[in-house]
N, C-alpha and C positions, 0 to 999 in steps of 0.2 A: 191371673193376668200380669200382676206385678212380677211374679216369679218368672214368667215367660220373657218379660221385657229384660229382667236382670240376666237371664240366661243368654238372650240374644246379644245384649251389650257385652257380656263376658266373651262370647264367641268372636265378636268384632274386635275387641281389644286383643284377644289371643292372636287373631289373624294379622292385626296391625303389628304386634310384637314380632311375629314370625317374618313378616315382610321387611320390617326394619332390620332384623338380624340378617336376613338374606341379602338385603341391599348393602348392609355394612360389610358382610363377607365378600360380596362382589367388589365393593369399593376397595377393600384391603387387597384383594387379589389383583385388581387393576393397578393400584398404586405400587405394589411390589413387582408385578410383571413388567410394567412399562416405566419403571424408574431407570433413567439413563445412567449407565455404568461405564460406557465406552464412548468417547468423543474423538472423532478424527477431524483435524483442521488442515486444509490445504490452500495454497495460494496466498497465505499471509506473509507480509514482509515487515510492514511498519508496526504491526501489533504482534504481541506474543500469543501463543495458543491460549494461555490462561485469560488474557484480556478479551480475546474473541469469544471464548466460552462465557465469560461474564456478561458480555453484551447480548448474546443470543439467548442465554438461559436465565434471564433476569425474572424476578417475580416469584411468588410462592409456589407456582406450578412449573417453574422453568426447568425442572429436572424430570418432567414427565413427557415421554415421547409422543403420546396421544395428543396432549395439549399443544406441543410444539408442531405436530403435523397439522393441526387445525389452524394454529396461529399463523404459520408461514405457508399455508397452502396457496399456490398460485401467486405468491408475492415474496419478494426478498426483503432483506434488511438494508435500508438506505439511510441517508442523512448522517453517516458516520464519517468523520474527517479522514481523508486519504482513501476512502473506500467508495467505489461506485455502487456495489451491491453485494449481498451475501446470501447464498442459497442454502437452505437446510433440507437435507434429505434423510429419511428414516431407513436405516439398513436392516434393523431388526428391532423388536420391542425395547431392547436396552441399549441400542447402538445408533448413533446419529453421525452424519458427516456434514461439516460446515465448509462450503466452498467460498472463498473470498476472492472477489474481483476488485483489485485496487485501481485507483486512478493512475493513469500513465502521466507521471510527472517528468517534465523535461528539465526543470531547474528551478531555482528560487532566486529572488532578489531581496536585499535588505532594504526595508522601508519603515521609517518611524519606529525603530528598535524592534521590529518584528521581521519574521521570515515569510515572504509572500511566494507561494509555490504556484507555478503556472504549467499548463499542459502543452501539448505539441503545437497547438494553434495560438498559444500566447495568452489563453484565458486564465485568469487568476482563480484557482480552485480551492485554495486553503491558505490561511495565515496561522502562524504559530510562533510562540516564544522559544521554541526548542528546535534545534537543527535535526533534520532527518538524515540518517546515514544513507549513503548511496545516491543522494541527489546533489548535483554540483551547484555551487553558487555561480550566478552569471553577473559579471561586473563590466563596467565600461559602457553600458547602455543608459541613456538618459530618458527620464519621464518626470512629470510634475505631479502626478496623482496615481492612485491605485485603488481599485474597487473590486471586491470579490464578485465573481460572476461576469466581469467585464474583461476585455482584452487589455493587456498592458499597453498603455498609449505611447508607443515608440514610433519614430518616423519611418524607419526601415522595417516594414512588416516581414520582409524576406529573411530577417535575422533569425526568426524562429525555426525556419527550415534548416539553417546552418546549425543552430543549437541542437535540434533533433538529430541531425546527421552525426554530430560529434558524440552525443550521448549514446546513440545506437552503437557506434564503433567502440566507445568505451566499454559498454556492456558486452559486446560481441567478443572482445579480446580480454574480458575478465579483468579490467583495470578499474582503479578507484580514483576518479578525478575529484579534486577538492573544489576547483574553481575554473571557470572559463572566462577569460578576460578579452574583451573586444577593444582593440586600439582604434584611434582615429585613422581612417584610411582603409579599414577593413581587415587589418591584420589581427590574428587571434593567438593567444597564448593559453595553454592548458596547464594547470598546476596539479602535480602529483606529489604531495608532501613537500619536500624541500627541492624538488626538481621542477623547473619550469620548462615546458616544451613549446618552443616558438614554431608555429605552423605557417606563418605568413598569411596572405590573403588568397592564395591559390587553392582552389578546391580539387583540382585535378591530382590524381594519384594519392588522394588523402588516405584511402584504405591501405595502400601499399606502405605508407608511413606507419599507420597504426599496427600493421602486422609485425613490424620490427620493434615497436615500442616495448612490449613485455621483456624482450631480451635486453634492450638498452637500459631500461629501468632497473633490471636486476643487476647489471654491471655497475650501475651508478649508485647502488644502495650505500647509505652513509655519507653521501656527498651532497653538496649544495651548489646549485648553479643553474645554467640555462643550456638545454640541448637545442642547438640550432637546426631545425628541420624545415626551414622555409624553402630551400631549394633542393628538391629531390633529384638525385642523379640515378636513374635506373640501372646504369652500367656498373657503378661501383657501390651505390647505396651508402656513400660516405657522408657523415655529418660531423659537426664539431661540437664539443662541450666546453662551455665557458664557465669556470668556477666563480662563485661569488667572491668579490674582493673583501 
């Protein structure tokens, strides 16, 4: 009787060892086959590809495509500064694609030694101690407080439409504006390095002026001063440049 029990126990131990070896082999195959070796990142601007990869592929199993598929199934990555969401798709067992959808930033204001970034509707979406390239500073507007998630408390709510129109034109004509300054009375000046472009308060023919800007700015490289574009003359397209004294 004891001999039969010992034989049965031996058989169960043997089966258990075989199952463990089989499970270990399957696990090793899965880990090897589904280890991410290729990562494609698109849509990123504020973050490098390496930074995006670190955010998405965090944790001990962050380099396993099966784990990533389950982790990000039907949901994206959010709560990342300057990013609305990030979607992760599995192209093959060892290849994933990360698509970044960034927040649309219209500009930023300086407040309490920080940079407060706002969207097209004037809502403050992020604050940072570091300037973000490609987003212009907006100056000349007054407010007495600023809270994340709340609209910037300015008297003229329509100013955000003007800011968005200007930033869209800046992007459309592949320009790099450093600052948009609103003067009292509604006049606006856009800074491009050492060149200040005075656009006045008139929004009519604004795109016509921006169409000419790339050529003008190229001609004015190395100079400092103000390009007077307040009054557009469609017949001759003439403007004056006033060097800094």
